[in-house]
C-alpha positions as CSV (number, residue, x, y, z in Angstrom):
1,M,0.0,0.0,0.0
2,G,1.5,3.3,-1.1
3,F,1.6,6.7,0.6
4,V,-1.5,8.0,-1.4
5,E,-3.6,5.1,-0.4
6,L,-2.5,5.3,3.2
7,F,-3.2,9.0,3.3
8,L,-6.7,8.5,1.9
9,V,-7.3,5.8,4.5
10,A,-6.1,8.2,7.2
11,V,-8.4,11.0,5.9
12,G,-11.4,8.6,5.8
13,L,-10.7,7.3,9.3
14,S,-10.5,10.9,10.6
15,M,-13.9,12.1,9.4
16,D,-15.8,11.0,12.5
17,A,-13.2,12.6,14.7
18,F,-13.4,15.8,12.5
19,A,-17.2,16.0,13.0
20,V,-16.9,15.4,16.8
21,S,-14.1,18.0,17.0
22,I,-16.4,20.5,15.4
23,C,-18.9,19.7,18.1
24,K,-16.3,20.2,20.8
25,G,-15.3,23.6,19.3
26,L,-19.0,24.6,19.2
27,G,-19.0,24.7,23.0
28,M,-15.9,26.8,23.4
29,A,-16.6,30.4,24.5
30,R,-13.1,31.3,23.2
31,L,-10.6,29.2,21.2
32,D,-8.2,27.7,23.7
33,L,-5.2,26.4,21.7
34,R,-4.2,24.2,24.6
35,Q,-7.7,22.5,24.8
36,A,-7.8,22.3,21.0
37,T,-4.4,20.6,21.0
38,L,-5.5,18.2,23.8
39,I,-8.6,17.2,21.8
40,A,-6.6,16.7,18.6
41,L,-4.0,14.6,20.6
42,F,-6.7,12.3,22.0
43,F,-8.3,11.8,18.6
44,G,-5.0,11.4,16.8
45,G,-3.6,9.2,19.4
46,F,-6.6,6.8,19.6
47,Q,-6.8,6.8,15.8
48,A,-3.2,5.7,15.7
49,L,-3.5,3.2,18.6
50,M,-6.5,1.3,17.3
51,P,-5.1,0.1,14.0
52,L,-1.9,-0.8,15.9
53,L,-4.0,-2.9,18.3
54,G,-5.9,-4.5,15.4
55,W,-2.6,-5.2,13.7
56,V,-1.1,-6.8,16.8
57,L,-4.2,-8.8,17.8
58,G,-5.0,-9.9,14.2
59,E,-7.9,-12.1,13.3
60,Q,-8.5,-13.9,16.7
61,F,-9.9,-10.9,18.6
62,A,-11.1,-8.8,15.5
63,H,-14.2,-10.8,15.0
64,F,-15.5,-10.2,18.5
65,V,-14.8,-6.4,18.4
66,T,-16.1,-5.9,14.9
67,T,-19.3,-7.8,15.8
68,F,-20.1,-5.3,18.6
69,A,-18.2,-2.2,17.4
70,H,-21.2,-0.5,15.9
71,W,-23.2,-0.9,19.2
72,I,-20.3,0.4,21.3
73,A,-19.8,3.5,19.1
74,F,-23.5,4.1,18.9
75,A,-23.9,3.9,22.7
76,L,-21.0,6.3,23.4
77,L,-21.9,8.8,20.8
78,A,-25.6,8.8,21.7
79,F,-24.8,9.2,25.4
80,I,-22.5,12.2,24.8
81,G,-24.8,13.8,22.2
82,G,-27.8,13.3,24.5
83,K,-25.8,14.9,27.4
84,M,-25.1,17.9,25.1
85,L,-28.8,18.2,24.3
86,W,-29.8,17.9,27.9
87,E,-27.3,20.6,28.9
88,A,-28.5,22.9,26.1
89,F,-32.1,22.7,27.2
90,H,-31.5,22.7,31.0
91,E,-29.0,25.5,31.4
92,D,-28.3,26.6,35.0
93,H,-25.9,29.1,36.4
94,E,-24.0,26.5,38.3
95,H,-23.1,24.8,35.0
96,E,-22.0,28.2,33.4
97,D,-19.6,28.8,36.3
98,E,-17.9,25.4,36.1
99,D,-17.7,25.5,32.2
100,D,-14.5,27.5,32.0
101,G,-13.2,25.8,28.8
102,R,-11.8,22.8,30.4
103,T,-12.2,19.5,28.6
104,D,-13.8,16.6,30.5
105,L,-11.2,13.8,30.1
106,K,-13.6,11.0,30.6
107,E,-15.9,12.3,27.9
108,L,-12.9,12.9,25.6
109,V,-11.7,9.3,26.1
110,M,-15.2,8.0,25.3
111,L,-15.4,10.2,22.2
112,A,-11.9,9.1,21.0
113,I,-12.8,5.4,21.4
114,A,-16.1,5.8,19.7
115,T,-14.6,7.6,16.7
116,S,-11.6,5.2,16.3
117,I,-13.2,1.7,16.6
118,D,-13.4,1.4,12.9
119,A,-9.6,1.9,12.8
120,F,-9.2,-1.4,14.7
121,A,-10.6,-3.3,11.7
122,V,-8.2,-1.3,9.4
123,G,-5.3,-2.5,11.6
124,V,-6.4,-6.1,11.1
125,T,-6.5,-5.5,7.4
126,F,-3.0,-4.0,7.6
127,A,-1.8,-7.2,9.2
128,F,-3.1,-9.3,6.3
129,L,-1.7,-7.0,3.7
130,D,1.8,-6.8,5.3
131,V,1.6,-3.1,5.6
132,A,4.5,-1.4,7.5
133,I,2.6,-0.6,10.7
134,V,4.7,2.1,12.3
135,P,4.7,4.6,9.3
136,S,1.0,3.8,8.7
137,V,-0.2,4.5,12.2
138,T,2.0,7.6,12.4
139,L,0.4,8.9,9.2
140,I,-3.1,8.1,10.5
141,G,-2.4,9.8,13.9
142,I,-0.9,12.9,12.4
143,T,-3.6,13.3,9.8
144,T,-6.3,12.9,12.4
145,F,-4.5,15.3,14.8
146,V,-4.4,18.1,12.1
147,I,-8.0,17.5,10.9
148,S,-9.3,17.4,14.5
149,F,-7.5,20.6,15.4
150,A,-9.0,22.3,12.4
151,G,-12.4,20.9,13.4
152,V,-12.2,22.5,16.8
153,A,-11.3,25.8,15.3
154,I,-14.1,25.6,12.7
155,G,-16.6,24.6,15.4
156,H,-15.5,27.5,17.6
157,Q,-16.2,30.0,14.8
158,F,-19.8,28.9,14.6
159,G,-20.2,28.2,18.3
160,R,-19.3,31.6,19.7
161,R,-21.9,33.3,17.4
162,W,-24.7,30.9,18.2
163,E,-23.8,29.1,21.4
164,K,-27.2,27.4,22.3
165,P,-28.2,26.4,18.8
166,S,-24.7,25.2,18.2
167,T,-24.7,23.0,21.2
168,I,-28.1,21.6,20.2
169,A,-26.7,21.0,16.6
170,G,-23.6,19.4,18.0
171,G,-25.6,17.0,20.2
172,I,-27.8,16.1,17.3
173,V,-24.8,15.5,15.1
174,L,-23.2,13.2,17.6
175,V,-26.4,11.2,18.0
176,L,-26.8,11.0,14.2
177,I,-23.2,9.8,13.8
178,G,-23.9,7.1,16.3
179,V,-27.0,6.1,14.4
180,K,-25.1,6.1,11.1
181,V,-22.4,3.8,12.6
182,L,-25.0,1.5,14.1
183,L,-27.0,1.2,10.8
184,E,-23.8,0.6,8.8
185,G,-22.8,-2.1,11.3
186,L,-26.2,-3.7,11.1
187,G,-26.0,-3.7,7.3
188,V,-28.9,-1.3,6.8
189,F,-26.6,1.2,5.0
190,P,-23.5,0.4,3.1
191,S,-20.3,1.5,4.9
192,L,-18.6,4.5,3.3
């Protein structure tokens, strides 16, 4: 597999992370480069880690994970999207005081896992194709980092203008991504 093919795989894998990064940026009152970098590092790191795990574990464990991956991703994304919707419609002053731009690490880990589960199957495929794993996961991680960072910045531009509608839209997008992953996993829609 050449560089162009690997790069296209990396871009394809990073699209869910890009969409979720936009959602994270929507909730930022001001663009915090440190928080944007942290979000991008989590998404890029998990997007690189999952194909590495798939490559290492190979076919034995892949069947189990791929059987339930769509349910796991759906549950995580629906939960976090639902939480965003709940917070948008049930604002209170206590929440406004505690939301000072800090990123919830537990939520970030769940989002990173949910958006990188499909990369596990790609890693299994890499094992069968004898792809050089270190350069491949490095390219996937860097590509996802850059795209996720850009997503946070883009989301912030929209979010600071329309905070509540943006939070609602972000929650809906996360739930819809979860539904899309679930329907693809169940074979209702072809996987893109």
